Backbone as numpy.savetxt, mean C-alpha at the origin, in Angstrom:
# Nx Ny Nz CAx CAy CAz Cx Cy Cz
-7.40 -12.62 -10.90 -8.29 -11.54 -11.46 -8.27 -11.77 -12.90
-7.20 -12.07 -13.52 -7.19 -12.11 -15.02 -7.97 -13.24 -15.56
-8.42 -14.26 -14.69 -9.26 -15.34 -15.09 -10.72 -14.86 -15.02
-11.03 -13.78 -14.47 -12.44 -13.09 -14.45 -13.04 -13.51 -13.12
-12.50 -14.13 -12.15 -13.17 -14.53 -10.97 -13.47 -13.27 -9.99
-12.56 -12.32 -10.21 -12.72 -11.00 -9.40 -12.72 -9.80 -10.47
-13.54 -8.74 -10.08 -13.50 -7.48 -10.91 -12.50 -6.62 -10.53
-12.01 -6.59 -9.25 -11.01 -5.75 -8.79 -10.48 -6.20 -7.47
-9.24 -5.86 -7.02 -8.76 -6.19 -5.77 -8.02 -4.99 -5.22
-7.96 -4.89 -3.85 -7.18 -3.86 -3.21 -5.78 -4.48 -2.82
-4.65 -3.81 -3.50 -3.40 -4.34 -3.30 -2.71 -3.66 -2.29
-2.14 -4.34 -1.25 -1.44 -3.69 0.00 0.06 -4.08 -0.17
0.87 -3.40 0.56 2.33 -3.56 0.37 2.98 -3.91 1.60
2.97 -5.15 2.00 3.49 -5.68 3.26 5.14 -5.34 3.32
5.78 -5.38 2.22 7.09 -5.08 2.36 7.43 -3.70 2.76
6.59 -2.86 2.37 6.61 -1.28 2.75 6.32 -1.24 4.27
5.28 -1.92 4.70 4.91 -1.97 6.08 6.00 -2.45 6.92
6.73 -3.45 6.56 7.83 -3.92 7.30 8.96 -2.95 7.38
9.32 -2.38 6.11 10.40 -1.35 6.20 10.10 -0.26 7.09
8.77 0.30 7.07 8.42 1.39 7.76 8.37 1.07 9.34
8.02 -0.14 9.59 8.12 -0.49 10.98 9.43 -0.67 11.71
10.32 -1.23 10.82 11.72 -1.36 11.24 12.39 0.06 11.46
12.06 0.85 10.46 12.70 2.33 10.46 12.13 3.03 11.75
10.75 2.77 11.99 10.04 3.45 13.25 10.80 3.02 14.52
11.07 1.79 14.49 11.63 1.09 15.86 13.06 1.73 15.77
13.84 1.81 14.78 15.21 2.35 14.83 15.21 3.77 15.32
14.27 4.61 14.70 14.15 6.09 15.14 13.92 6.19 16.63
12.93 5.32 17.01 12.56 5.26 18.45 13.77 4.95 19.42
14.50 3.88 19.13 15.63 3.48 19.86 16.82 4.51 19.86
17.06 4.99 18.58 18.08 5.95 18.53 17.89 7.44 19.04
16.61 7.98 18.64 16.21 9.42 18.92 15.07 9.43 19.97
14.53 8.47 20.36 13.36 8.52 21.27 12.24 9.28 20.57
12.03 9.05 19.27 10.86 9.78 18.54 9.94 8.58 18.12
8.72 8.86 18.60 7.64 7.92 18.15 7.08 8.09 16.79
6.67 7.11 16.07 6.06 7.30 14.70 4.96 8.31 14.77
4.88 9.15 13.74 3.57 9.89 13.64 2.64 9.32 12.55
1.50 9.59 12.79 0.51 9.07 11.74 0.64 9.91 10.40
0.10 9.43 9.30 0.28 10.07 8.05 -0.77 11.26 8.21
-0.54 12.29 7.43 -1.30 13.56 7.50 -2.74 13.29 7.28
-3.52 13.71 8.18 -4.94 13.64 8.13 -5.59 12.32 8.61
-4.69 11.38 9.05 -5.04 10.05 9.49 -4.65 9.75 10.92
-5.07 8.69 11.49 -4.64 8.35 12.87 -3.79 7.02 12.79
-3.23 6.84 11.60 -2.38 5.63 11.40 -1.33 5.89 10.39
-0.22 5.23 10.24 0.74 5.27 9.32 0.23 4.65 7.93
0.01 5.43 6.89 -0.57 4.79 5.53 0.71 4.31 4.82
0.71 2.98 4.56 1.89 2.41 3.84 1.34 2.06 2.31
0.12 2.45 2.05 -0.19 2.34 0.76 -1.31 1.23 0.35
-2.11 1.49 -0.52 -3.07 0.50 -1.01 -3.45 1.03 -2.50
-3.64 0.12 -3.41 -4.06 0.56 -4.80 -5.11 -0.36 -5.25
-5.97 0.18 -6.02 -7.09 -0.50 -6.67 -6.41 -1.19 -7.98
-6.64 -2.45 -8.04 -6.06 -3.20 -9.22 -7.18 -3.82 -10.01
-7.51 -3.35 -11.24 -8.61 -3.72 -12.02 -8.24 -3.69 -13.49
-8.81 -4.57 -14.32 -8.77 -4.35 -15.77 -9.95 -3.66 -16.32
-10.80 -3.05 -15.28 -12.03 -2.46 -15.82 -12.05 -1.00 -15.22
-10.93 -0.25 -15.40 -10.82 1.07 -14.80 -11.99 1.90 -15.16
-12.37 2.65 -14.02 -13.61 3.52 -14.23 -13.28 5.06 -14.16
-13.51 5.90 -14.99 -13.18 7.29 -15.00 -13.47 7.90 -13.59
-12.42 8.63 -13.03 -12.61 9.29 -11.73 -12.06 8.42 -10.57
-11.71 7.12 -10.79 -11.33 6.34 -9.72 -9.83 5.84 -10.11
-8.93 6.29 -9.24 -7.49 5.87 -9.63 -7.33 4.38 -9.31
-6.60 3.70 -10.28 -6.26 2.37 -10.05 -5.21 1.94 -11.21
-4.82 0.75 -11.10 -3.89 0.19 -11.95 -4.38 -1.12 -12.57
-3.76 -1.48 -13.67 -4.26 -2.70 -14.48 -3.56 -3.97 -13.70
-4.09 -5.13 -14.00 -3.71 -6.34 -13.30 -2.21 -6.61 -13.71
-1.86 -6.32 -14.87 -0.42 -6.44 -15.30 0.50 -5.54 -14.51
0.04 -4.29 -14.24 0.90 -3.47 -13.43 0.90 -3.94 -11.94
-0.25 -4.25 -11.45 -0.21 -4.78 -10.16 0.56 -5.91 -9.88
0.70 -6.99 -10.97 1.57 -8.13 -10.98 3.03 -7.55 -10.76
3.38 -6.62 -11.51 4.66 -6.14 -11.47 5.19 -5.55 -10.12
4.17 -5.08 -9.44 4.26 -4.48 -8.06 4.47 -5.45 -7.00
4.05 -6.71 -7.26 4.08 -7.81 -6.31 5.59 -8.10 -5.95
5.89 -8.11 -4.72 7.38 -8.29 -4.29 7.49 -9.47 -3.58
């Protein structure tokens, strides 16, 4: 993105997806509790962020430098 090939990307968090999935399996095995979807959704939201160096007023996002720091 910093080279200018893209104006923005949606950054997902696969490590959080994995942690959430393992925790859900553990809760199910231990307590027989099934995972619940995130409030107002029909799935578990593990997060996504708009990464762009051309932030627009009214649209939440982070810079490419901040996005690079969040890559794990």
